[in-house]
C-alpha positions, 0 to 999 in steps of 0.5 A: 484464539478459537481455532475451531471457528477459523476456516482460513489457513494461518501463518506466524510472523516473528519479530525478533527482540521486540516487546509485545503490544499492550492488551488494548492494542492487541484486542483492537487489532483482533477485532479488525475485519475488512476484505482488504486487509490481512486479518490478525488473529492473535499476538504472543510473546516469548522470552525475546520475540513477538509472534503475530498469528494472521491469515495466510495469503498465497502471494504478494504484490512483490511476487506479482511484479516479478512476473512482469505481466502486462495488465489490463486497465480493469486490473490496474483499477482493481489493484488501486481501488482495493488498496485504497479501500483497505487503506481507508479502513485502517485510517478510520481505525486510527491505524497506519501501514508500515510503509505502502510497498509491494511486500506489504500488499498481499494477494489471497486465494481469491486474488483479493488485495490485502494490506499487511504490516499495519499497526504496532509501528514499533515492531518495524525499524530501519537502519540508516543504510536501508534502501527504501525505494518507495519512501517519500521525499519527506522521509529523507529531507523532512522539515515537517512538524509531526505533532498530534495535529498533523501527523496523520496528514503527513503520513497520508501524503507519504503513502500517496507517493508510495502508492503512485510508485506502485502503480507506475511499476505495475504499468511499466514493470519497473520504477522510474529510477534505477536501484543500482546504487544507494543514492539512486533514489535520492537523485530521483527525488531531487530530479522531481523536485526541480521538474515534473515527472516525465512518464513514457507514452502508454495506453492508460492516459487517465491512470497516467494522469493520476500517477503524475499527481501522486508522484510529486516532490512537495507534499502540499501539492501532491494529490490527496487521498480523497481527491484520488478517490473522486477521480476514480469515481468520476472517470471510471464509472461502473457499467462502462463498456470499457470496464465491464468488457474486460475480465477482472482480476477478481471474480467481482472486481466491478464491486471494488471500483468504488468506496 
């Protein structure tokens, strides 16, 4: 790693008792370059840990949500569009993000959204008692066959519901279920299996309509990533008075509304 050529602040993330990825995977990760992913500069190994050197971001969506801020529609659209851009880039590189959740969505000094914790899937694991509020129903009740032919479509279906829950939380400052007990997530998923998600009235009707298609129990009925992008393009067109008149979350947010 040539530190003289790097103009960004870096941070090291340590994974305990893990095996280092092979040289080919490390090279691929270092070659990735997109404004909506956290850039990885190098991967090292000591006697028992893996150390990933990556760009440092000022905050995360998890921290942003703690502020319980009310967002304008343009800000919500920019969040969604930038997440999808980073997501599609990783997908096209044959990589997946390790669970789409607020702690894996970073915000840099320019208020750009960046996805982190992608690739190197075996560095991440969960115990059976972990609470995973953003996990899809398939994670808990899966009978899906995840062979080489359909594994990516299954993963994308799971990511869509996770993204829907994030958007819901951005609008309402809370998830559509309680987290007081470990079983609350399961109860919620069983509820939307029987009846369509009911969303409180709000001023973002088109976004709400999208979210109701994202937070769906049946992965075959759930909206897919391509249709979601098309809805964004058709309903929130560049140059509309409603969008252009609102101060965006990033300096050129209007540029991030399209794929």
